[in-house]
Every structure is written in C-alpha cells, then in structure tokens.
N, CA, C, O and the ligand as a Tripos MOL2 file, in Angstrom:
@<TRIPOS>MOLECULE
protein
  237   235    60     0     0
PROTEIN
NO_CHARGES

@<TRIPOS>ATOM
      1 N          19.0250 -140.0520  -39.1450 N.3       1 MET1
      2 CA         19.6070 -138.8290  -39.6870 C.3       1 MET1
      3 C          19.5020 -138.7010  -41.0320 C.2       1 MET1
      4 O          19.7910 -139.6660  -41.7380 O.2       1 MET1
      5 N          19.0570 -137.4490  -41.6210 N.am      2 LYS2
      6 CA         18.7340 -137.3750  -43.0920 C.3       2 LYS2
      7 C          19.6640 -136.2690  -43.7540 C.2       2 LYS2
      8 O          19.6200 -135.1110  -43.3390 O.2       2 LYS2
      9 N          20.4380 -136.6180  -44.7060 N.am      3 ILE3
     10 CA         21.2160 -135.6160  -45.2800 C.3       3 ILE3
     11 C          20.8270 -135.4570  -46.8180 C.2       3 ILE3
     12 O          20.6090 -136.4760  -47.4730 O.2       3 ILE3
     13 N          20.7450 -134.3160  -47.3490 N.am      4 GLU4
     14 CA         20.3460 -134.0980  -48.6890 C.3       4 GLU4
     15 C          21.4980 -134.9040  -49.7580 C.2       4 GLU4
     16 O          22.7110 -134.7060  -49.6950 O.2       4 GLU4
     17 N          20.9360 -135.6930  -50.5790 N.am      5 GLY5
     18 CA         21.7980 -136.3920  -51.4950 C.3       5 GLY5
     19 C          22.3320 -137.6640  -51.0260 C.2       5 GLY5
     20 O          23.0000 -138.3650  -51.7860 O.2       5 GLY5
     21 N          22.0560 -138.0490  -49.6880 N.am      6 TYR6
     22 CA         22.5890 -139.1590  -49.1120 C.3       6 TYR6
     23 C          21.3990 -140.1830  -48.6780 C.2       6 TYR6
     24 O          20.2890 -139.7780  -48.3310 O.2       6 TYR6
     25 N          21.7220 -141.4090  -48.7320 N.am      7 ALA7
     26 CA         20.6900 -142.5360  -48.5600 C.3       7 ALA7
     27 C          20.6360 -142.7100  -47.0350 C.2       7 ALA7
     28 O          19.6190 -143.1470  -46.4970 O.2       7 ALA7
     29 N          21.7480 -142.3630  -46.3290 N.am      8 GLY8
     30 CA         21.7920 -142.6400  -44.7610 C.3       8 GLY8
     31 C          23.2560 -142.8480  -44.4040 C.2       8 GLY8
     32 O          24.1980 -142.4890  -45.1110 O.2       8 GLY8
     33 N          23.3460 -143.4650  -43.2360 N.am      9 ILE9
     34 CA         24.7930 -143.8450  -42.6760 C.3       9 ILE9
     35 C          25.1230 -145.2930  -42.8020 C.2       9 ILE9
     36 O          24.4350 -146.1690  -42.2790 O.2       9 ILE9
     37 N          26.1870 -145.5220  -43.5050 N.am     10 CYS10
     38 CA         26.5880 -146.8950  -43.3570 C.3      10 CYS10
     39 C          26.8240 -147.6090  -41.9970 C.2      10 CYS10
     40 O          27.6450 -147.2250  -41.1650 O.2      10 CYS10
     41 N          26.0550 -148.6370  -41.8700 N.am     11 ALA11
     42 CA         26.1710 -149.4180  -40.5320 C.3      11 ALA11
     43 C          27.4210 -150.0890  -40.3350 C.2      11 ALA11
     44 O          27.6860 -150.5900  -39.2420 O.2      11 ALA11
     45 N          28.3070 -150.1450  -41.4260 N.am     12 CYS12
     46 CA         29.4630 -150.9190  -41.3280 C.3      12 CYS12
     47 C          30.6200 -149.9290  -41.1420 C.2      12 CYS12
     48 O          31.4670 -150.2350  -40.3030 O.2      12 CYS12
     49 N          30.7600 -148.7990  -41.8100 N.am     13 CYS13
     50 CA         31.9200 -147.9510  -41.6330 C.3      13 CYS13
     51 C          31.6440 -146.7880  -41.1430 C.2      13 CYS13
     52 O          32.5610 -146.0290  -40.8300 O.2      13 CYS13
     53 N          30.2430 -146.4150  -40.9780 N.am     14 PHE14
     54 CA         29.6300 -145.1470  -40.2750 C.3      14 PHE14
     55 C          29.9320 -143.8990  -41.1420 C.2      14 PHE14
     56 O          29.8750 -142.7950  -40.6000 O.2      14 PHE14
     57 N          30.2170 -143.9930  -42.3130 N.am     15 VAL15
     58 CA         30.3150 -142.9180  -43.2460 C.3      15 VAL15
     59 C          29.0390 -142.7580  -44.0720 C.2      15 VAL15
     60 O          28.4460 -143.7400  -44.5180 O.2      15 VAL15
     61 N          28.6080 -141.4480  -44.2780 N.am     16 PRO16
     62 CA         27.3470 -141.2620  -45.1010 C.3      16 PRO16
     63 C          27.3720 -141.9480  -46.3760 C.2      16 PRO16
     64 O          28.4410 -142.0180  -46.9820 O.2      16 PRO16
     65 N          26.2480 -142.4970  -46.8870 N.am     17 VAL17
     66 CA         26.1280 -143.2000  -48.1260 C.3      17 VAL17
     67 C          25.3580 -142.3780  -49.1730 C.2      17 VAL17
     68 O          24.1770 -142.0620  -49.0240 O.2      17 VAL17
     69 N          26.1190 -142.0460  -50.2600 N.am     18 LYS18
     70 CA         25.5040 -141.2380  -51.2170 C.3      18 LYS18
     71 C          24.3280 -141.9650  -51.9250 C.2      18 LYS18
     72 O          24.3660 -143.1880  -52.0540 O.2      18 LYS18
     73 N          23.3540 -141.2770  -52.3530 N.am     19 ASN19
     74 CA         22.2190 -141.8730  -53.0220 C.3      19 ASN19
     75 C          22.7970 -142.6400  -54.4260 C.2      19 ASN19
     76 O          23.5130 -142.1000  -55.2690 O.2      19 ASN19
     77 N          22.3360 -143.9390  -54.4530 N.am     20 GLY20
     78 CA         22.8890 -144.7760  -55.5670 C.3      20 GLY20
     79 C          23.9150 -145.6470  -55.2690 C.2      20 GLY20
     80 O          24.2310 -146.5350  -56.0610 O.2      20 GLY20
     81 N          24.5890 -145.4540  -53.9840 N.am     21 GLU21
     82 CA         25.6690 -146.2540  -53.5800 C.3      21 GLU21
     83 C          25.2070 -147.1590  -52.2880 C.2      21 GLU21
     84 O          25.9850 -147.7910  -51.5740 O.2      21 GLU21
     85 N          24.0240 -147.1030  -52.1620 N.am     22 GLU22
     86 CA         23.5890 -147.7850  -50.9810 C.3      22 GLU22
     87 C          23.2730 -149.3260  -51.3040 C.2      22 GLU22
     88 O          23.1050 -149.7920  -52.4310 O.2      22 GLU22
     89 N          23.2300 -149.9920  -50.1370 N.am     23 TYR23
     90 CA         22.6880 -151.4660  -50.3550 C.3      23 TYR23
     91 C          21.8870 -151.7530  -49.0070 C.2      23 TYR23
     92 O          22.3310 -151.4980  -47.8880 O.2      23 TYR23
     93 N          20.7090 -152.2910  -49.2600 N.am     24 ARG24
     94 CA         19.9950 -152.8570  -48.1260 C.3      24 ARG24
     95 C          19.6120 -154.2770  -48.3850 C.2      24 ARG24
     96 O          19.2050 -154.6640  -49.4810 O.2      24 ARG24
     97 N          19.7660 -155.0790  -47.2790 N.am     25 PHE25
     98 CA         19.2440 -156.4620  -47.3940 C.3      25 PHE25
     99 C          17.7180 -156.4550  -47.5470 C.2      25 PHE25
    100 O          17.0490 -155.5530  -47.0430 O.2      25 PHE25
    101 N          17.1420 -157.5060  -48.2740 N.am     26 PRO26
    102 CA         15.7090 -157.3920  -48.2950 C.3      26 PRO26
    103 C          15.1070 -157.3520  -47.0120 C.2      26 PRO26
    104 O          15.5130 -157.9670  -46.0260 O.2      26 PRO26
    105 N          13.9230 -156.4530  -47.0770 N.am     27 VAL27
    106 CA         13.1910 -156.3280  -45.7360 C.3      27 VAL27
    107 C          14.0200 -155.6290  -44.5900 C.2      27 VAL27
    108 O          13.5910 -155.5850  -43.4380 O.2      27 VAL27
    109 N          15.0340 -155.1740  -44.9050 N.am     28 SER28
    110 CA         15.8320 -154.4720  -43.9900 C.3      28 SER28
    111 C          15.9800 -153.0150  -44.1640 C.2      28 SER28
    112 O          16.1640 -152.6330  -45.3190 O.2      28 SER28
    113 N          15.9260 -152.0260  -43.1160 N.am     29 LYS29
    114 CA         16.1240 -150.5330  -43.2890 C.3      29 LYS29
    115 C          17.4040 -150.1860  -43.1740 C.2      29 LYS29
    116 O          17.6580 -149.0250  -43.4910 O.2      29 LYS29
    117 N          18.5090 -151.0270  -42.7190 N.am     30 THR30
    118 CA         19.7100 -150.6930  -42.4310 C.3      30 THR30
    119 C          20.5310 -150.4630  -43.7180 C.2      30 THR30
    120 O          20.5880 -151.3060  -44.6130 O.2      30 THR30
    121 N          21.1770 -149.2470  -43.7590 N.am     31 THR31
    122 CA         21.8980 -148.8920  -45.0300 C.3      31 THR31
    123 C          23.4200 -149.3280  -44.9260 C.2      31 THR31
    124 O          24.1000 -149.0610  -43.9350 O.2      31 THR31
    125 N          23.8330 -149.9240  -45.8730 N.am     32 PHE32
    126 CA         25.3430 -150.0640  -46.0680 C.3      32 PHE32
    127 C          25.8060 -149.4960  -47.4440 C.2      32 PHE32
    128 O          25.0070 -149.2140  -48.3370 O.2      32 PHE32
    129 N          26.9900 -149.3670  -47.5370 N.am     33 HIS33
    130 CA         27.5770 -149.0340  -48.8300 C.3      33 HIS33
    131 C          27.4950 -150.3980  -49.5490 C.2      33 HIS33
    132 O          27.5810 -151.4490  -48.9130 O.2      33 HIS33
    133 N          27.3200 -150.3610  -50.9350 N.am     34 ALA34
    134 CA         27.4200 -151.4440  -51.6600 C.3      34 ALA34
    135 C          28.8220 -152.0970  -51.6350 C.2      34 ALA34
    136 O          29.0010 -153.3120  -51.5380 O.2      34 ALA34
    137 N          29.7730 -151.1900  -51.7310 N.am     35 ARG35
    138 CA         31.2810 -151.6580  -51.6870 C.3      35 ARG35
    139 C          31.6680 -152.0260  -50.1710 C.2      35 ARG35
    140 O          32.6620 -152.7380  -50.0320 O.2      35 ARG35
    141 N          31.1170 -151.6940  -49.2570 N.am     36 CYS36
    142 CA         31.2530 -152.3600  -47.8400 C.3      36 CYS36
    143 C          30.8520 -153.7670  -47.8500 C.2      36 CYS36
    144 O          31.5830 -154.5890  -47.2970 O.2      36 CYS36
    145 N          29.6420 -154.1710  -48.4880 N.am     37 ILE37
    146 CA         29.1710 -155.4930  -48.5630 C.3      37 ILE37
    147 C          30.2540 -156.2390  -49.1920 C.2      37 ILE37
    148 O          30.6020 -157.3240  -48.7260 O.2      37 ILE37
    149 N          30.8310 -155.7110  -50.2590 N.am     38 GLU38
    150 CA         31.8000 -156.5290  -51.0930 C.3      38 GLU38
    151 C          33.0750 -156.6500  -50.3150 C.2      38 GLU38
    152 O          33.5940 -157.7580  -50.1810 O.2      38 GLU38
    153 N          33.6280 -155.5320  -49.7760 N.am     39 GLN39
    154 CA         34.9220 -155.4820  -48.9420 C.3      39 GLN39
    155 C          34.9410 -156.2430  -47.6360 C.2      39 GLN39
    156 O          35.9110 -156.9220  -47.2990 O.2      39 GLN39
    157 N          33.7760 -156.1030  -46.8620 N.am     40 TYR40
    158 CA         33.7590 -156.6080  -45.4890 C.3      40 TYR40
    159 C          32.5350 -157.5860  -45.2850 C.2      40 TYR40
    160 O          31.6530 -157.4000  -44.4460 O.2      40 TYR40
    161 N          32.5950 -158.6640  -46.1690 N.am     41 PRO41
    162 CA         31.3180 -159.4630  -46.0560 C.3      41 PRO41
    163 C          31.2470 -160.1980  -44.7200 C.2      41 PRO41
    164 O          30.1940 -160.7640  -44.4280 O.2      41 PRO41
    165 N          32.2650 -160.2310  -43.9070 N.am     42 ASN42
    166 CA         32.1790 -160.6370  -42.5160 C.3      42 ASN42
    167 C          32.3770 -159.7820  -41.4650 C.2      42 ASN42
    168 O          32.8480 -160.1560  -40.3910 O.2      42 ASN42
    169 N          32.0080 -158.5270  -41.7360 N.am     43 SER43
    170 CA         31.7350 -157.5680  -40.6510 C.3      43 SER43
    171 C          30.6540 -158.0040  -39.7540 C.2      43 SER43
    172 O          29.7570 -158.7350  -40.1770 O.2      43 SER43
    173 N          30.6910 -157.6240  -38.6290 N.am     44 TYR44
    174 CA         29.8170 -158.0090  -37.6060 C.3      44 TYR44
    175 C          28.3260 -157.5250  -38.0290 C.2      44 TYR44
    176 O          27.3610 -158.2890  -38.0090 O.2      44 TYR44
    177 N          28.2600 -156.2360  -38.3930 N.am     45 TYR45
    178 CA         27.0410 -155.6900  -38.6100 C.3      45 TYR45
    179 C          26.3570 -156.2280  -40.0320 C.2      45 TYR45
    180 O          25.1420 -156.3690  -40.1720 O.2      45 TYR45
    181 N          27.2050 -156.4630  -40.9100 N.am     46 ILE46
    182 CA         26.6840 -157.0950  -42.0820 C.3      46 ILE46
    183 C          26.2960 -158.4390  -42.1050 C.2      46 ILE46
    184 O          25.4470 -158.8050  -42.9180 O.2      46 ILE46
    185 N          26.9370 -159.4150  -41.1200 N.am     47 ARG47
    186 CA         26.6010 -160.5810  -40.8540 C.3      47 ARG47
    187 C          25.2250 -160.5810  -40.0780 C.2      47 ARG47
    188 O          24.3430 -161.4030  -40.3260 O.2      47 ARG47
    189 N          25.1150 -159.6400  -39.1650 N.am     48 ARG48
    190 CA         23.9520 -159.6430  -38.4260 C.3      48 ARG48
    191 C          22.7190 -159.1910  -39.2690 C.2      48 ARG48
    192 O          21.6820 -159.8410  -39.1330 O.2      48 ARG48
    193 N          22.7430 -158.2100  -40.0640 N.am     49 GLU49
    194 CA         21.7250 -157.8620  -41.0080 C.3      49 GLU49
    195 C          21.4610 -158.8820  -41.9620 C.2      49 GLU49
    196 O          20.2770 -159.0330  -42.2640 O.2      49 GLU49
    197 N          22.3570 -159.6600  -42.5350 N.am     50 ARG50
    198 CA         21.9560 -160.6320  -43.4490 C.3      50 ARG50
    199 C          21.1710 -161.7330  -42.7400 C.2      50 ARG50
    200 O          20.2340 -162.3140  -43.2880 O.2      50 ARG50
    201 N          21.5800 -161.9910  -41.5250 N.am     51 ARG51
    202 CA         20.9550 -163.2210  -40.7510 C.3      51 ARG51
    203 C          19.6150 -162.6440  -40.4590 C.2      51 ARG51
    204 O          18.6710 -163.4130  -40.6390 O.2      51 ARG51
    205 N          19.3510 -161.4630  -40.0500 N.am     52 ARG52
    206 CA         18.1330 -161.0100  -39.6130 C.3      52 ARG52
    207 C          17.2190 -160.9630  -41.0270 C.2      52 ARG52
    208 O          16.0390 -161.3110  -40.9910 O.2      52 ARG52
    209 N          17.7520 -160.5790  -42.0780 N.am     53 SER53
    210 CA         16.9480 -160.3180  -43.3760 C.3      53 SER53
    211 C          16.5850 -161.7310  -43.8100 C.2      53 SER53
    212 O          15.4600 -161.8100  -44.3040 O.2      53 SER53
    213 N          17.2780 -162.8690  -43.7400 N.am     54 LYS54
    214 CA         16.8290 -164.2360  -43.9720 C.3      54 LYS54
    215 C          15.8040 -164.6270  -43.1360 C.2      54 LYS54
    216 O          14.8650 -165.2590  -43.6180 O.2      54 LYS54
    217 N          15.8320 -164.3470  -41.9280 N.am     55 LYS55
    218 CA         14.8310 -164.7180  -40.9340 C.3      55 LYS55
    219 C          13.5000 -164.0300  -41.2290 C.2      55 LYS55
    220 O          12.4240 -164.6290  -41.2070 O.2      55 LYS55
    221 N          13.6370 -162.7770  -41.4980 N.am     56 ARG56
    222 CA         12.3070 -162.1090  -41.7570 C.3      56 ARG56
    223 C          11.6700 -162.5500  -42.9920 C.2      56 ARG56
    224 O          10.4660 -162.7720  -43.1240 O.2      56 ARG56
    225 N          12.6980 -162.6760  -44.0130 N.am     57 ALA57
    226 CA         12.2540 -163.2520  -45.4740 C.3      57 ALA57
    227 C          11.5640 -164.4820  -45.3190 C.2      57 ALA57
    228 O          10.5920 -164.6980  -46.0430 O.2      57 ALA57
    229 N          11.9410 -165.3520  -44.4450 N.am     58 ALA58
    230 CA         11.4950 -166.8050  -44.3120 C.3      58 ALA58
    231 C           9.9920 -166.8060  -43.7910 C.2      58 ALA58
    232 O           9.2780 -167.7850  -44.0090 O.2      58 ALA58
    233 N           9.5300 -165.7180  -43.1150 N.am     59 LYS59
    234 CA          8.2640 -165.6530  -42.6360 C.3      59 LYS59
    235 C           7.0900 -165.5250  -43.5150 C.2      59 LYS59
    236 O           5.9600 -165.4700  -43.0300 O.2      59 LYS59
    237 ZN         30.3710 -148.2940  -45.6570 Zn       60 ZN60
@<TRIPOS>BOND
     1     1     2 1
     2     2     3 1
     3     3     4 2
     4     3     5 am
     5     5     6 1
     6     6     7 1
     7     7     8 2
     8     7     9 am
     9     9    10 1
    10    10    11 1
    11    11    12 2
    12    11    13 am
    13    13    14 1
    14    14    15 1
    15    15    16 2
    16    15    17 am
    17    17    18 1
    18    18    19 1
    19    19    20 2
    20    19    21 am
    21    21    22 1
    22    22    23 1
    23    23    24 2
    24    23    25 am
    25    25    26 1
    26    26    27 1
    27    27    28 2
    28    27    29 am
    29    29    30 1
    30    30    31 1
    31    31    32 2
    32    31    33 am
    33    33    34 1
    34    34    35 1
    35    35    36 2
    36    35    37 am
    37    37    38 1
    38    38    39 1
    39    39    40 2
    40    39    41 am
    41    41    42 1
    42    42    43 1
    43    43    44 2
    44    43    45 am
    45    45    46 1
    46    46    47 1
    47    47    48 2
    48    47    49 am
    49    49    50 1
    50    50    51 1
    51    51    52 2
    52    51    53 am
    53    53    54 1
    54    54    55 1
    55    55    56 2
    56    55    57 am
    57    57    58 1
    58    58    59 1
    59    59    60 2
    60    59    61 am
    61    61    62 1
    62    62    63 1
    63    63    64 2
    64    63    65 am
    65    65    66 1
    66    66    67 1
    67    67    68 2
    68    67    69 am
    69    69    70 1
    70    70    71 1
    71    71    72 2
    72    71    73 am
    73    73    74 1
    74    74    75 1
    75    75    76 2
    76    75    77 am
    77    77    78 1
    78    78    79 1
    79    79    80 2
    80    79    81 am
    81    81    82 1
    82    82    83 1
    83    83    84 2
    84    83    85 am
    85    85    86 1
    86    86    87 1
    87    87    88 2
    88    87    89 am
    89    89    90 1
    90    90    91 1
    91    91    92 2
    92    91    93 am
    93    93    94 1
    94    94    95 1
    95    95    96 2
    96    95    97 am
    97    97    98 1
    98    98    99 1
    99    99   100 2
   100    99   101 am
   101   101   102 1
   102   102   103 1
   103   103   104 2
   104   103   105 am
   105   105   106 1
   106   106   107 1
   107   107   108 2
   108   107   109 am
   109   109   110 1
   110   110   111 1
   111   111   112 2
   112   111   113 am
   113   113   114 1
   114   114   115 1
   115   115   116 2
   116   115   117 am
   117   117   118 1
   118   118   119 1
   119   119   120 2
   120   119   121 am
   121   121   122 1
   122   122   123 1
   123   123   124 2
   124   123   125 am
   125   125   126 1
   126   126   127 1
   127   127   128 2
   128   127   129 am
   129   129   130 1
   130   130   131 1
   131   131   132 2
   132   131   133 am
   133   133   134 1
   134   134   135 1
   135   135   136 2
   136   135   137 am
   137   137   138 1
   138   138   139 1
   139   139   140 2
   140   139   141 am
   141   141   142 1
   142   142   143 1
   143   143   144 2
   144   143   145 am
   145   145   146 1
   146   146   147 1
   147   147   148 2
   148   147   149 am
   149   149   150 1
   150   150   151 1
   151   151   152 2
   152   151   153 am
   153   153   154 1
   154   154   155 1
   155   155   156 2
   156   155   157 am
   157   157   158 1
   158   158   159 1
   159   159   160 2
   160   159   161 am
   161   161   162 1
   162   162   163 1
   163   163   164 2
   164   163   165 am
   165   165   166 1
   166   166   167 1
   167   167   168 2
   168   167   169 am
   169   169   170 1
   170   170   171 1
   171   171   172 2
   172   171   173 am
   173   173   174 1
   174   174   175 1
   175   175   176 2
   176   175   177 am
   177   177   178 1
   178   178   179 1
   179   179   180 2
   180   179   181 am
   181   181   182 1
   182   182   183 1
   183   183   184 2
   184   183   185 am
   185   185   186 1
   186   186   187 1
   187   187   188 2
   188   187   189 am
   189   189   190 1
   190   190   191 1
   191   191   192 2
   192   191   193 am
   193   193   194 1
   194   194   195 1
   195   195   196 2
   196   195   197 am
   197   197   198 1
   198   198   199 1
   199   199   200 2
   200   199   201 am
   201   201   202 1
   202   202   203 1
   203   203   204 2
   204   203   205 am
   205   205   206 1
   206   206   207 1
   207   207   208 2
   208   207   209 am
   209   209   210 1
   210   210   211 1
   211   211   212 2
   212   211   213 am
   213   213   214 1
   214   214   215 1
   215   215   216 2
   216   215   217 am
   217   217   218 1
   218   218   219 1
   219   219   220 2
   220   219   221 am
   221   221   222 1
   222   222   223 1
   223   223   224 2
   224   223   225 am
   225   225   226 1
   226   226   227 1
   227   227   228 2
   228   227   229 am
   229   229   230 1
   230   230   231 1
   231   231   232 2
   232   231   233 am
   233   233   234 1
   234   234   235 1
   235   235   236 2
@<TRIPOS>SUBSTRUCTURE
     1 MET1         2 RESIDUE 1 A MET
     2 LYS2         6 RESIDUE 1 A LYS
     3 ILE3        10 RESIDUE 1 A ILE
     4 GLU4        14 RESIDUE 1 A GLU
     5 GLY5        18 RESIDUE 1 A GLY
     6 TYR6        22 RESIDUE 1 A TYR
     7 ALA7        26 RESIDUE 1 A ALA
     8 GLY8        30 RESIDUE 1 A GLY
     9 ILE9        34 RESIDUE 1 A ILE
    10 CYS10       38 RESIDUE 1 A CYS
    11 ALA11       42 RESIDUE 1 A ALA
    12 CYS12       46 RESIDUE 1 A CYS
    13 CYS13       50 RESIDUE 1 A CYS
    14 PHE14       54 RESIDUE 1 A PHE
    15 VAL15       58 RESIDUE 1 A VAL
    16 PRO16       62 RESIDUE 1 A PRO
    17 VAL17       66 RESIDUE 1 A VAL
    18 LYS18       70 RESIDUE 1 A LYS
    19 ASN19       74 RESIDUE 1 A ASN
    20 GLY20       78 RESIDUE 1 A GLY
    21 GLU21       82 RESIDUE 1 A GLU
    22 GLU22       86 RESIDUE 1 A GLU
    23 TYR23       90 RESIDUE 1 A TYR
    24 ARG24       94 RESIDUE 1 A ARG
    25 PHE25       98 RESIDUE 1 A PHE
    26 PRO26      102 RESIDUE 1 A PRO
    27 VAL27      106 RESIDUE 1 A VAL
    28 SER28      110 RESIDUE 1 A SER
    29 LYS29      114 RESIDUE 1 A LYS
    30 THR30      118 RESIDUE 1 A THR
    31 THR31      122 RESIDUE 1 A THR
    32 PHE32      126 RESIDUE 1 A PHE
    33 HIS33      130 RESIDUE 1 A HIS
    34 ALA34      134 RESIDUE 1 A ALA
    35 ARG35      138 RESIDUE 1 A ARG
    36 CYS36      142 RESIDUE 1 A CYS
    37 ILE37      146 RESIDUE 1 A ILE
    38 GLU38      150 RESIDUE 1 A GLU
    39 GLN39      154 RESIDUE 1 A GLN
    40 TYR40      158 RESIDUE 1 A TYR
    41 PRO41      162 RESIDUE 1 A PRO
    42 ASN42      166 RESIDUE 1 A ASN
    43 SER43      170 RESIDUE 1 A SER
    44 TYR44      174 RESIDUE 1 A TYR
    45 TYR45      178 RESIDUE 1 A TYR
    46 ILE46      182 RESIDUE 1 A ILE
    47 ARG47      186 RESIDUE 1 A ARG
    48 ARG48      190 RESIDUE 1 A ARG
    49 GLU49      194 RESIDUE 1 A GLU
    50 ARG50      198 RESIDUE 1 A ARG
    51 ARG51      202 RESIDUE 1 A ARG
    52 ARG52      206 RESIDUE 1 A ARG
    53 SER53      210 RESIDUE 1 A SER
    54 LYS54      214 RESIDUE 1 A LYS
    55 LYS55      218 RESIDUE 1 A LYS
    56 ARG56      222 RESIDUE 1 A ARG
    57 ALA57      226 RESIDUE 1 A ALA
    58 ALA58      230 RESIDUE 1 A ALA
    59 LYS59      234 RESIDUE 1 A LYS
    60 ZN60       237 GROUP 0 **** ****
C-alpha cells in the first residue's frame, strides 16, 4: 500500500510511517518506525526481521 508522504506501514504497530521516520534493516523491505525499533526491540516482528536481515547479510 502506497500513501503520499508515507514510507509504508509499520510492521510493528501497523500505523503508517511518515517519510523520514522509517527504519529498515539492511537488505530488508519491511518498514518500521525508528521509534518502534527503540521502544519495542523485543517485538516479534522486529526480532524476526532482525534475524532475517542478519541471515541475508551473511550470504
Ligand atoms: Zn510503529
């Protein structure tokens, strides 16, 4: 889903992420709020993306 002025939907809290507030793990296309990464580092989706990102980056 693409909304003008927004980078995507946060996979942690499911709220649209404004451009400039987004965070993506290296080689990942999943969008999070930078603040969600800070606030919920143990969120299931954040842990999963972090793990996937490391796996992909290792190749
Ligand atoms: Zn969020």
